[in-house]
ROPA-971415 format. One record per residue (C-alpha): residue number from 1; residue in one letter; chain; x negated, y negated, z negated. Coordinates in steps of 0.2 Angstrom, whole numbers, plus 5000, padded with zeros to 4 digits. Example, Ala and Ser with C-alpha at 12.3 -4.5 7.8 and 13.67 -1.06 7.14 Angstrom:
[1 A A [4938 5022 4961]]
[2 S A [4932 5005 4964]]
END
This chain:
[1 M A [5544 5277 4084]]
[2 K A [5531 5283 4071]]
[3 L A [5513 5278 4074]]
[4 R A [5496 5285 4070]]
[5 I A [5481 5273 4067]]
[6 G A [5463 5278 4071]]
[7 I A [5448 5268 4067]]
[8 D A [5431 5273 4073]]
[9 V A [5416 5263 4065]]
[10 G A [5402 5264 4077]]
[11 G A [5385 5256 4076]]
[12 T A [5389 5241 4087]]
[13 F A [5408 5240 4087]]
[14 T A [5423 5246 4077]]
[15 D A [5437 5252 4089]]
[16 V A [5456 5253 4083]]
[17 V A [5469 5263 4091]]
[18 A A [5488 5265 4089]]
[19 V A [5496 5281 4095]]
[20 D A [5513 5287 4097]]
[21 A A [5515 5301 4084]]
[22 A A [5527 5311 4094]]
[23 T A [5519 5310 4111]]
[24 R A [5501 5306 4106]]
[25 E A [5500 5293 4120]]
[26 L A [5489 5278 4117]]
[27 V A [5500 5263 4112]]
[28 A A [5487 5249 4109]]
[29 S A [5469 5247 4106]]
[30 V A [5456 5234 4100]]
[31 K A [5438 5232 4098]]
[32 V A [5428 5221 4085]]
[33 P A [5410 5220 4080]]
[34 T A [5405 5232 4066]]
[35 T A [5401 5222 4050]]
[36 H A [5384 5230 4043]]
[37 A A [5378 5214 4035]]
[38 H A [5394 5208 4027]]
[39 A A [5397 5208 4008]]
[40 D A [5410 5221 4010]]
[41 G A [5400 5231 4023]]
[42 V A [5408 5240 4037]]
[43 A A [5425 5238 4027]]
[44 A A [5426 5220 4033]]
[45 G A [5426 5225 4051]]
[46 I A [5439 5239 4047]]
[47 V A [5450 5226 4040]]
[48 T A [5448 5214 4054]]
[49 G A [5452 5227 4067]]
[50 L A [5467 5233 4057]]
[51 E A [5474 5215 4057]]
[52 R A [5472 5213 4075]]
[53 I A [5480 5230 4080]]
[54 L A [5495 5225 4068]]
[55 G A [5496 5209 4078]]
[56 E A [5499 5219 4095]]
[57 P A [5516 5219 4102]]
[58 G A [5527 5233 4096]]
[59 I A [5516 5237 4081]]
[60 D A [5527 5238 4065]]
[61 P A [5517 5242 4049]]
[62 A A [5532 5251 4042]]
[63 A A [5532 5264 4057]]
[64 I A [5513 5269 4053]]
[65 A A [5515 5287 4047]]
[66 F A [5496 5290 4047]]
[67 I A [5480 5279 4046]]
[68 A A [5462 5285 4045]]
[69 H A [5445 5279 4049]]
[70 S A [5427 5287 4052]]
[71 T A [5412 5279 4046]]
[72 T A [5393 5279 4048]]
[73 Q A [5390 5272 4031]]
[74 A A [5386 5288 4021]]
[75 T A [5374 5293 4035]]
[76 N A [5366 5276 4037]]
[77 A A [5364 5274 4018]]
[78 L A [5354 5291 4017]]
[79 L A [5344 5288 4033]]
[80 E A [5340 5270 4027]]
[81 G A [5337 5274 4010]]
[82 D A [5350 5262 4004]]
[83 V A [5356 5272 3989]]
[84 A A [5360 5271 3970]]
[85 K A [5348 5275 3956]]
[86 V A [5353 5293 3951]]
[87 G A [5353 5303 3936]]
[88 V A [5354 5322 3937]]
[89 V A [5361 5330 3922]]
[90 T A [5358 5349 3921]]
[91 L A [5367 5362 3910]]
[92 G A [5362 5378 3904]]
[93 G A [5345 5385 3897]]
[94 P A [5328 5381 3900]]
[95 V A [5326 5393 3914]]
[96 A A [5342 5388 3923]]
[97 R A [5337 5369 3922]]
[98 L A [5320 5374 3929]]
[99 F A [5329 5382 3945]]
[100 A A [5340 5367 3947]]
[101 R A [5326 5354 3949]]
[102 F A [5320 5350 3966]]
[103 A A [5305 5339 3971]]
[104 P A [5306 5321 3977]]
[105 F A [5308 5320 3996]]
[106 P A [5308 5306 4009]]
[107 L A [5325 5298 4014]]
[108 A A [5317 5284 4025]]
[109 E A [5300 5277 4029]]
[110 G A [5292 5272 4012]]
[111 I A [5307 5277 4002]]
[112 R A [5308 5294 3993]]
[113 F A [5323 5301 3984]]
[114 A A [5318 5304 3966]]
[115 P A [5332 5305 3954]]
[116 D A [5329 5304 3935]]
[117 W A [5332 5321 3926]]
[118 F A [5342 5323 3910]]
[119 D A [5347 5337 3898]]
[120 G A [5365 5340 3897]]
[121 R A [5364 5348 3880]]
[122 D A [5359 5331 3873]]
[123 P A [5374 5323 3864]]
[124 D A [5368 5306 3867]]
[125 V A [5365 5310 3886]]
[126 L A [5376 5295 3892]]
[127 D A [5367 5283 3882]]
[128 A A [5351 5289 3889]]
[129 L A [5358 5288 3907]]
[130 R A [5363 5270 3903]]
[131 A A [5346 5265 3895]]
[132 A A [5337 5272 3911]]
[133 G A [5347 5261 3922]]
[134 V A [5356 5275 3930]]
[135 E A [5370 5269 3942]]
[136 A A [5378 5286 3948]]
[137 V A [5377 5304 3939]]
[138 A A [5376 5321 3946]]
[139 V A [5380 5336 3935]]
[140 S A [5375 5353 3939]]
[141 A A [5377 5370 3930]]
[142 P A [5372 5387 3934]]
[143 F A [5387 5396 3942]]
[144 G A [5397 5381 3941]]
[145 V A [5407 5386 3956]]
[146 D A [5414 5400 3945]]
[147 A A [5416 5391 3929]]
[148 P A [5416 5372 3933]]
[149 V A [5424 5367 3915]]
[150 R A [5407 5361 3908]]
[151 E A [5402 5351 3924]]
[152 G A [5420 5344 3924]]
[153 A A [5420 5338 3906]]
[154 L A [5403 5329 3908]]
[155 V A [5409 5321 3924]]
[156 A A [5425 5315 3916]]
[157 A A [5415 5308 3901]]
[158 A A [5403 5299 3913]]
[159 R A [5417 5291 3923]]
[160 G A [5425 5286 3907]]
[161 G A [5408 5278 3903]]
[162 G A [5408 5266 3918]]
[163 F A [5397 5278 3929]]
[164 A A [5401 5284 3946]]
[165 A A [5399 5303 3945]]
[166 T A [5400 5320 3953]]
[167 S A [5396 5338 3950]]
[168 G A [5389 5353 3961]]
[169 A A [5406 5361 3960]]
[170 E A [5414 5346 3968]]
[171 V A [5403 5346 3983]]
[172 S A [5401 5364 3987]]
[173 S A [5409 5381 3983]]
[174 Q A [5393 5390 3987]]
[175 Y A [5380 5398 3976]]
[176 G A [5362 5392 3977]]
[177 L A [5359 5381 3961]]
[178 R A [5345 5370 3969]]
[179 A A [5353 5367 3985]]
[180 R A [5370 5363 3976]]
[181 T A [5361 5352 3964]]
[182 R A [5351 5342 3978]]
[183 T A [5368 5341 3987]]
[184 A A [5377 5334 3972]]
[185 A A [5362 5321 3969]]
[186 L A [5364 5315 3987]]
[187 N A [5382 5313 3984]]
[188 A A [5380 5303 3969]]
[189 A A [5367 5292 3978]]
[190 I A [5380 5285 3990]]
[191 L A [5395 5285 3978]]
[192 P A [5395 5267 3973]]
[193 R A [5393 5259 3990]]
[194 M A [5407 5272 3997]]
[195 L A [5418 5268 3983]]
[196 R A [5418 5250 3986]]
[197 T A [5421 5252 4005]]
[198 A A [5435 5264 4002]]
[199 R A [5444 5253 3989]]
[200 V A [5441 5237 4000]]
[201 T A [5450 5247 4015]]
[202 A A [5463 5255 4004]]
[203 Q A [5468 5238 3997]]
[204 A A [5470 5231 4015]]
[205 V A [5481 5245 4020]]
[206 T A [5492 5242 4005]]
[207 A A [5492 5223 4008]]
[208 A A [5498 5226 4026]]
[209 R A [5513 5235 4019]]
[210 I A [5508 5251 4028]]
[211 P A [5517 5266 4019]]
[212 A A [5504 5279 4024]]
[213 P A [5489 5282 4013]]
[214 L A [5472 5278 4020]]
[215 M A [5463 5294 4025]]
[216 I A [5444 5295 4029]]
[217 M A [5436 5306 4043]]
[218 R A [5425 5321 4037]]
[219 S A [5410 5328 4045]]
[220 D A [5419 5344 4050]]
[221 G A [5432 5335 4060]]
[222 G A [5446 5334 4047]]
[223 V A [5452 5320 4036]]
[224 M A [5454 5317 4017]]
[225 D A [5461 5305 4006]]
[226 V A [5453 5290 3997]]
[227 A A [5453 5300 3980]]
[228 E A [5443 5314 3988]]
[229 V A [5430 5301 3996]]
[230 E A [5428 5294 3978]]
[231 R A [5422 5312 3973]]
[232 R A [5414 5318 3989]]
[233 P A [5408 5304 4000]]
[234 I A [5394 5315 4007]]
[235 L A [5407 5325 4017]]
[236 T A [5409 5309 4028]]
[237 M A [5392 5311 4035]]
[238 L A [5392 5312 4054]]
[239 S A [5410 5308 4054]]
[240 G A [5407 5297 4069]]
[241 P A [5402 5312 4081]]
[242 A A [5416 5322 4072]]
[243 A A [5429 5309 4078]]
[244 G A [5424 5312 4096]]
[245 I A [5426 5331 4094]]
[246 A A [5442 5329 4086]]
[247 G A [5449 5318 4100]]
[248 A A [5443 5332 4112]]
[249 L A [5453 5345 4101]]
[250 F A [5469 5335 4098]]
[251 H A [5470 5322 4112]]
[252 E A [5462 5332 4126]]
[253 N A [5467 5349 4120]]
[254 V A [5450 5358 4123]]
[255 T A [5450 5376 4119]]
[256 D A [5434 5381 4126]]
[257 G A [5420 5371 4132]]
[258 I A [5405 5359 4129]]
[259 F A [5410 5341 4124]]
[260 V A [5399 5328 4129]]
[261 E A [5403 5311 4122]]
[262 V A [5393 5298 4131]]
[263 G A [5390 5281 4124]]
[264 G A [5379 5266 4129]]
[265 T A [5363 5273 4121]]
[266 S A [5366 5291 4117]]
[267 A A [5376 5306 4121]]
[268 D A [5383 5319 4107]]
[269 C A [5385 5337 4113]]
[270 S A [5394 5350 4104]]
[271 V A [5402 5367 4108]]
[272 I A [5421 5370 4106]]
[273 R A [5426 5389 4105]]
[274 R A [5444 5396 4103]]
[275 G A [5449 5378 4099]]
[276 Q A [5437 5375 4085]]
[277 P A [5421 5366 4084]]
[278 Q A [5405 5375 4079]]
[279 M A [5397 5371 4061]]
[280 R A [5380 5372 4054]]
[281 P A [5372 5367 4037]]
[282 A A [5366 5349 4037]]
[283 R A [5347 5345 4033]]
[284 I A [5343 5329 4024]]
[285 G A [5324 5324 4023]]
[286 G A [5320 5341 4030]]
[287 H A [5329 5350 4015]]
[288 R A [5344 5361 4016]]
[289 T A [5360 5355 4008]]
[290 L A [5376 5365 4006]]
[291 L A [5386 5352 4017]]
[292 R A [5393 5360 4033]]
[293 T A [5393 5348 4047]]
[294 L A [5399 5349 4065]]
[295 D A [5384 5356 4076]]
[296 V A [5381 5340 4086]]
[297 R A [5366 5339 4097]]
[298 T A [5362 5320 4101]]
[299 I A [5351 5315 4116]]
[300 A A [5344 5298 4119]]
[301 V A [5352 5297 4136]]
[302 A A [5368 5288 4141]]
[303 G A [5378 5276 4152]]
[304 G A [5367 5261 4148]]
[305 S A [5349 5270 4147]]
[306 L A [5335 5261 4155]]
[307 A A [5327 5270 4169]]
[308 R A [5308 5271 4167]]
[309 I A [5296 5268 4181]]
[310 S A [5279 5274 4182]]
[311 G A [5267 5278 4197]]
[312 G A [5279 5271 4209]]
[313 R A [5293 5283 4204]]
[314 V A [5307 5286 4191]]
[315 T A [5298 5296 4178]]
[316 D A [5312 5297 4164]]
[317 V A [5329 5289 4158]]
[318 G A [5331 5282 4140]]
[319 P A [5329 5282 4125]]
[320 R A [5330 5263 4126]]
[321 S A [5346 5256 4132]]
[322 A A [5350 5240 4142]]
[323 H A [5361 5231 4128]]
[324 I A [5348 5234 4115]]
[325 A A [5334 5228 4126]]
[326 G A [5344 5212 4132]]
[327 Y A [5347 5217 4150]]
[328 R A [5364 5216 4159]]
[329 Y A [5370 5232 4169]]
[330 A A [5369 5228 4187]]
[331 A A [5386 5236 4190]]
[332 F A [5394 5224 4179]]
[333 S A [5385 5208 4186]]
[334 D A [5391 5196 4198]]
[335 A A [5385 5201 4216]]
[336 A A [5381 5183 4219]]
[337 L A [5369 5183 4204]]
[338 L A [5359 5197 4213]]
[339 A A [5358 5189 4231]]
[340 D A [5341 5182 4227]]
[341 A A [5335 5193 4214]]
[342 R A [5317 5200 4214]]
[343 A A [5311 5217 4207]]
[344 D A [5305 5216 4188]]
[345 L A [5294 5232 4185]]
[346 A A [5281 5225 4174]]
[347 S A [5290 5231 4159]]
[348 G A [5291 5248 4166]]
[349 Y A [5309 5249 4169]]
[350 A A [5320 5249 4185]]
[351 A A [5326 5230 4183]]
[352 V A [5328 5214 4192]]
[353 V A [5327 5196 4188]]
[354 A A [5340 5184 4195]]
[355 A A [5335 5167 4201]]
[356 D A [5342 5160 4185]]
[357 G A [5331 5171 4174]]
[358 T A [5344 5184 4170]]
[359 R A [5336 5201 4167]]
[360 I A [5348 5215 4175]]
[361 A A [5344 5234 4174]]
[362 I A [5349 5248 4184]]
[363 T A [5357 5261 4172]]
[364 P A [5364 5278 4176]]
[365 T A [5381 5269 4176]]
[366 C A [5374 5258 4190]]
[367 A A [5367 5272 4199]]
[368 A A [5383 5283 4199]]
[369 N A [5392 5268 4205]]
[370 V A [5380 5266 4220]]
[371 L A [5383 5284 4224]]
[372 G A [5401 5284 4223]]
[373 V A [5404 5297 4209]]
[374 V A [5412 5288 4196]]
[375 P A [5431 5292 4197]]
[376 A A [5443 5278 4201]]
[377 G A [5449 5269 4186]]
[378 A A [5437 5275 4174]]
[379 F A [5429 5264 4161]]
[380 A A [5412 5267 4169]]
[381 Q A [5418 5260 4186]]
[382 G A [5409 5244 4190]]
[383 D A [5405 5233 4206]]
[384 A A [5396 5246 4218]]
[385 H A [5391 5232 4229]]
[386 A A [5381 5223 4215]]
[387 A A [5374 5239 4209]]
[388 R A [5368 5243 4227]]
[389 L A [5360 5226 4229]]
[390 A A [5350 5229 4213]]
[391 C A [5345 5247 4219]]
[392 G A [5340 5240 4235]]
[393 V A [5328 5227 4228]]
[394 V A [5320 5240 4216]]
[395 G A [5320 5253 4229]]
[396 T A [5311 5242 4242]]
[397 A A [5297 5239 4229]]
[398 L A [5296 5258 4226]]
[399 G A [5296 5262 4245]]
[400 I A [5313 5271 4244]]
[401 S A [5331 5268 4248]]
[402 A A [5344 5262 4236]]
[403 D A [5353 5279 4237]]
[404 E A [5337 5288 4234]]
[405 L A [5334 5277 4218]]
[406 A A [5351 5280 4212]]
[407 R A [5349 5299 4214]]
[408 A A [5331 5299 4205]]
[409 I A [5339 5290 4190]]
[410 L A [5354 5302 4189]]
[411 D A [5342 5317 4191]]
[412 R A [5332 5312 4177]]
[413 A A [5346 5309 4166]]
[414 T A [5353 5326 4171]]
[415 D A [5336 5334 4166]]
[416 R A [5338 5327 4149]]
[417 L A [5356 5333 4147]]
[418 R A [5351 5350 4155]]
[419 A A [5339 5355 4141]]
[420 T A [5353 5353 4128]]
[421 L A [5367 5362 4137]]
[422 D A [5355 5376 4140]]
[423 E A [5351 5377 4121]]
[424 L A [5369 5376 4116]]
[425 I A [5373 5390 4129]]
[426 A A [5359 5401 4122]]
[427 D A [5363 5397 4104]]
[428 Y A [5382 5402 4106]]
[429 A A [5379 5416 4119]]
[430 L A [5391 5406 4131]]
[431 E A [5396 5414 4148]]
[432 R A [5388 5400 4158]]
[433 T A [5400 5403 4173]]
[434 N A [5414 5399 4161]]
[435 V A [5407 5383 4154]]
[436 V A [5418 5367 4157]]
[437 L A [5409 5351 4152]]
[438 V A [5422 5338 4145]]
[439 G A [5417 5321 4145]]
[440 G A [5421 5307 4132]]
[441 G A [5415 5290 4128]]
[442 G A [5414 5275 4139]]
[443 G A [5399 5281 4149]]
[444 A A [5406 5299 4152]]
[445 A A [5411 5296 4171]]
[446 A A [5394 5289 4174]]
[447 L A [5385 5305 4169]]
[448 I A [5396 5319 4168]]
[449 P A [5402 5321 4186]]
[450 Y A [5385 5320 4194]]
[451 A A [5377 5331 4181]]
[452 A A [5391 5345 4182]]
[453 G A [5389 5345 4201]]
[454 K A [5370 5347 4200]]
[455 L A [5370 5360 4186]]
[456 G A [5384 5370 4193]]
[457 F A [5397 5367 4180]]
[458 T A [5415 5362 4182]]
[459 Y A [5420 5347 4172]]
[460 R A [5434 5335 4167]]
[461 I A [5434 5317 4159]]
[462 A A [5445 5316 4144]]
[463 R A [5461 5305 4145]]
[464 D A [5457 5288 4137]]
[465 A A [5439 5293 4136]]
[466 Q A [5432 5276 4131]]
[467 V A [5442 5277 4115]]
[468 I A [5442 5296 4112]]
[469 S A [5433 5294 4095]]
[470 P A [5447 5283 4087]]
[471 L A [5459 5294 4096]]
[472 G A [5452 5309 4087]]
[473 V A [5453 5300 4070]]
[474 A A [5471 5296 4073]]
[475 L A [5476 5314 4078]]
[476 A A [5465 5323 4065]]
[477 L A [5471 5335 4053]]
[478 V A [5467 5336 4034]]
[479 R A [5455 5350 4032]]
[480 D A [5446 5358 4017]]
[481 V A [5433 5373 4016]]
[482 V A [5431 5385 4002]]
[483 E A [5416 5397 4003]]
[484 R A [5410 5410 3991]]
[485 T A [5396 5423 3990]]
[486 I A [5405 5439 3986]]
[487 V A [5398 5457 3989]]
[488 D A [5411 5469 3997]]
[489 P A [5425 5457 3994]]
[490 A A [5442 5466 3989]]
[491 P A [5458 5460 3996]]
[492 R A [5463 5451 3981]]
[493 D A [5446 5441 3982]]
[494 L A [5451 5436 4000]]
[495 A A [5469 5431 3995]]
[496 R A [5462 5421 3980]]
[497 I A [5449 5411 3991]]
[498 R A [5462 5408 4005]]
[499 R A [5474 5401 3991]]
[500 E A [5460 5390 3985]]
[501 A A [5458 5383 4002]]
[502 I A [5476 5379 4004]]
[503 D A [5477 5370 3987]]
[504 A A [5461 5360 3992]]
[505 A A [5469 5355 4008]]
[506 V A [5485 5350 3998]]
[507 A A [5475 5340 3986]]
[508 S A [5467 5331 4001]]
[509 G A [5484 5325 4008]]
[510 A A [5490 5340 4018]]
[511 A A [5509 5346 4019]]
[512 P A [5510 5363 4012]]
[513 D A [5521 5369 4025]]
[514 R A [5510 5364 4039]]
[515 I A [5493 5372 4034]]
[516 E A [5484 5385 4044]]
[517 V A [5470 5396 4037]]
[518 V A [5455 5404 4045]]
[519 V A [5446 5417 4034]]
[520 E A [5429 5423 4039]]
[521 V A [5419 5437 4031]]
[522 D A [5401 5437 4035]]
[523 T A [5396 5455 4029]]
[524 A A [5377 5452 4033]]
[525 R A [5376 5438 4021]]
[526 N A [5390 5443 4009]]
[527 R A [5399 5426 4012]]
[528 V A [5417 5423 4013]]
[529 R A [5424 5406 4020]]
[530 A A [5442 5400 4021]]
[531 T A [5445 5385 4032]]
[532 A A [5463 5377 4029]]
[533 S A [5469 5363 4039]]
[534 G A [5485 5354 4042]]
[535 A A [5495 5339 4046]]
[536 T A [5497 5325 4032]]
[537 A A [5513 5326 4022]]
[538 L A [5520 5308 4028]]
[539 V A [5518 5312 4047]]
[540 E A [5534 5316 4056]]
[541 G A [5533 5324 4073]]
[542 A A [5514 5322 4074]]
[543 Q A [5511 5339 4081]]
[544 S A [5526 5338 4093]]
[545 R A [5525 5333 4111]]
[546 G A [5540 5339 4120]]
[547 T A [5543 5357 4125]]
[548 A A [5535 5366 4139]]
[549 D A [5545 5379 4148]]
[550 E A [5538 5396 4153]]
[551 S A [5532 5390 4170]]
[552 A A [5522 5376 4161]]
[553 Q A [5515 5388 4149]]
[554 L A [5509 5400 4162]]
[555 A A [5502 5385 4172]]
[556 A A [5492 5380 4157]]
[557 A A [5486 5397 4153]]
[558 A A [5481 5399 4171]]
[559 I A [5469 5385 4171]]
[560 H A [5459 5393 4156]]
[561 L A [5461 5411 4162]]
[562 R A [5455 5406 4179]]
[563 S A [5469 5415 4188]]
[564 G A [5484 5410 4198]]
[565 A A [5500 5409 4188]]
[566 A A [5508 5422 4198]]
[567 A A [5495 5435 4191]]
[568 L A [5499 5431 4173]]
[569 R A [5513 5438 4162]]
[570 V A [5521 5433 4145]]
[571 I A [5519 5449 4135]]
[572 A A [5525 5443 4118]]
[573 R A [5533 5428 4110]]
[574 T A [5536 5420 4093]]
[575 S A [5547 5406 4091]]
[576 G A [5533 5394 4094]]
[577 L A [5519 5403 4103]]
[578 A A [5518 5414 4119]]
[579 A A [5504 5427 4122]]
[580 I A [5500 5427 4140]]
[581 A A [5489 5440 4148]]
[582 S A [5479 5442 4164]]
[583 A A [5471 5458 4169]]
[584 T A [5457 5456 4156]]
[585 D A [5460 5441 4145]]
[586 T A [5474 5434 4134]]
[587 A A [5478 5416 4130]]
[588 V A [5490 5410 4117]]
[589 V A [5499 5395 4121]]
[590 D A [5511 5384 4111]]
[591 E A [5527 5376 4114]]
[592 R A [5519 5360 4120]]
[593 G A [5509 5370 4134]]
[594 V A [5493 5368 4124]]
[595 V A [5481 5384 4125]]
[596 R A [5477 5387 4107]]
[597 L A [5467 5403 4109]]
[598 L A [5458 5411 4123]]
[599 L A [5453 5429 4120]]
[600 A A [5444 5441 4131]]
[601 G A [5449 5459 4130]]
[602 A A [5462 5456 4117]]
[603 V A [5477 5469 4115]]
[604 T A [5494 5462 4110]]
[605 Y A [5507 5470 4098]]
[606 A A [5524 5463 4096]]
[607 T A [5534 5467 4080]]
[608 C A [5544 5460 4066]]
[609 A A [5539 5454 4048]]
[610 A A [5547 5469 4041]]
[611 D A [5536 5481 4052]]
[612 V A [5521 5472 4053]]
[613 E A [5510 5482 4041]]
[614 R A [5514 5498 4050]]
[615 V A [5510 5491 4067]]
[616 L A [5494 5482 4060]]
[617 A A [5488 5498 4053]]
[618 R A [5491 5507 4071]]
[619 A A [5483 5492 4079]]
[620 I A [5467 5492 4068]]
[621 D A [5466 5511 4070]]
[622 E A [5467 5510 4090]]
[623 Q A [5455 5495 4092]]
[624 T A [5441 5500 4080]]
[625 T A [5425 5504 4088]]
[626 F A [5410 5514 4084]]
[627 G A [5392 5512 4088]]
[628 D A [5374 5515 4082]]
[629 V A [5378 5504 4066]]
[630 G A [5394 5512 4062]]
[631 R A [5412 5507 4062]]
[632 A A [5417 5490 4068]]
[633 L A [5434 5483 4064]]
[634 P A [5443 5472 4077]]
[635 D A [5447 5453 4075]]
[636 V A [5465 5450 4071]]
[637 F A [5476 5436 4075]]
[638 V A [5493 5434 4068]]
[639 L A [5505 5423 4077]]
[640 R A [5521 5418 4067]]
[641 A A [5532 5404 4073]]
[642 G A [5519 5390 4079]]
[643 R A [5506 5396 4066]]
[644 I A [5490 5407 4070]]
[645 G A [5481 5416 4056]]
[646 E A [5464 5422 4061]]
[647 F A [5456 5436 4051]]
[648 A A [5438 5440 4058]]
[649 G A [5423 5449 4053]]
[650 M A [5432 5460 4040]]
[651 A A [5423 5475 4033]]
[652 E A [5439 5485 4028]]
[653 S A [5456 5487 4035]]
[654 A A [5463 5484 4017]]
[655 Q A [5455 5466 4018]]
[656 I A [5465 5462 4033]]
[657 T A [5481 5470 4028]]
[658 G A [5480 5460 4011]]
[659 L A [5477 5444 4020]]
[660 V A [5491 5447 4033]]
[661 R A [5503 5451 4018]]
[662 D A [5498 5435 4010]]
[663 E A [5501 5425 4026]]
[664 L A [5518 5432 4028]]
[665 A A [5525 5431 4011]]
[666 G A [5542 5426 4010]]
[667 V A [5545 5427 4028]]
[668 D A [5562 5433 4035]]
[669 A A [5561 5452 4038]]
[670 A A [5568 5450 4055]]
[671 E A [5556 5435 4061]]
[672 A A [5546 5439 4077]]
[673 I A [5528 5443 4073]]
[674 V A [5514 5445 4087]]
[675 L A [5497 5453 4083]]
[676 V A [5483 5450 4095]]
[677 V A [5469 5461 4091]]
[678 V A [5451 5459 4099]]
[679 P A [5439 5475 4098]]
[680 K A [5422 5472 4095]]
[681 R A [5409 5477 4109]]
[682 A A [5402 5494 4105]]
END
């Protein structure tokens, strides 16, 4: 049995899981404290957790085909101002160097990020850097994304001189000299500490005789190897929330919905559409960077939030949590301890004090147990009787029943969640009636069932919700993105960028034959983006999970299409994918019974590789729409074996044809190909 190891470094605990690579089933899990204060930083906790999981029965280091961890280190370093002294070396003439400069800005209270600046034309620039006490170097040149040779030469020289070094071209392929320079400088600021952590952890993996190389979670939900972290550690920012979303995608197989990961202190909310997380540019210190991260909205309410009391009623829930404030949860306390407890409202929280002085809070988890809305066997399930005793004591002090108090607490928590859900629905133009809430994290069952019922959403709690983040790490794919600003891109431009993304993913550890690429063209911003993702080269069977027959595929599609399986039909197949249609919509389901795409108003064309260009031309012609702003080409999805090629937002049919030709290069002429085409709304 091959295993995948996932490690999620949280603020309080580091969770480690082992997953069967073939079935994706959880084999073992351990939890250890996160070691922020250790000399080796969070790496010490990672090593401890790894040692413990390797001591579990049935865990053979030689069977580990994949190992990765998420980390909060990059985010914390920037938020806390714990960064290296940076020297920015600018290349080009005086005007270019002027446009590269950015003003100092705050990272943390009382700490400003103000790197030293150096002229790259100075032949003694390395000596000048050393004399200034610089620890890490960022090199930036105008148009460095197109011609990175000068940047690369100076970075190599700096590394050879003992500096941690990076360049603008290494951290981003986008234009925008000042933003790219700022991003490179921030990347350099966290390089030394991240290098130490990556190397300590990688050494532990080697010492444990694990054959797989260590991978690290990226902020976009993919992973990269240690060599990439040593160049671009800034890409690990927000990899903690990214791990939870990856768990929803790969462990829970979410195609469309809002994923809500509920911890003890906060909840992370994010949209998943067509099986993809949504992205946005990151801002640090209020300034734009060229780092694209998952769009995660964090709210300060969760399973352990304290309920605030004012004027004899529950006025809010959070942001302070029980474990931070030193309270026990009523639902996880001994009922005997609560027998003689008295209400403790002086602090402004719904809490009691036991006879022995123990402070016990009534959290949303406790309230959910009182009302019986926690599903049986969920991680949040506690002692409902103990929780009811505590609610009764506080309720009496407020002049209400235990149930009324519990409902008031969950109502206030739901109000906090409602605002963020409404914002996401509006931002992404989601159909409210189709929104499904998917709960992850240890507190999911305490908050999501009640909130979904009150807000009118359907919901489900993810399998193994309490370890969804490390599971997401264990099951993540290697991912890389190439982005360019191109006015009216020609087919050869798109093919080149697509190939660059594939090469970048391979360099980060992906198996070349397992890579899928999504190419997007934003004609309004003249921007082209190619996202390549795939399994690591050493993983065998990582994407297999048994084979679903047609009835199982129809049943899976029926859930997402909100239709009875009898009303659906398989309209086309490849060797690994089925296109299943209702009267209005189409689902693409793989051989494991996982819905990979859900497309409204799609039209499907079955063909073979030899005839695909002729059929594609007809499909584009038939599904092109015309409106006030002119012609709008359809989005095209090409299904081949188990792969899906997505070509959206193209301005010219030749662009689509060129990319499809590149996607199918070398494919046997007789192989079945399916085109799923989605016309734009007029």
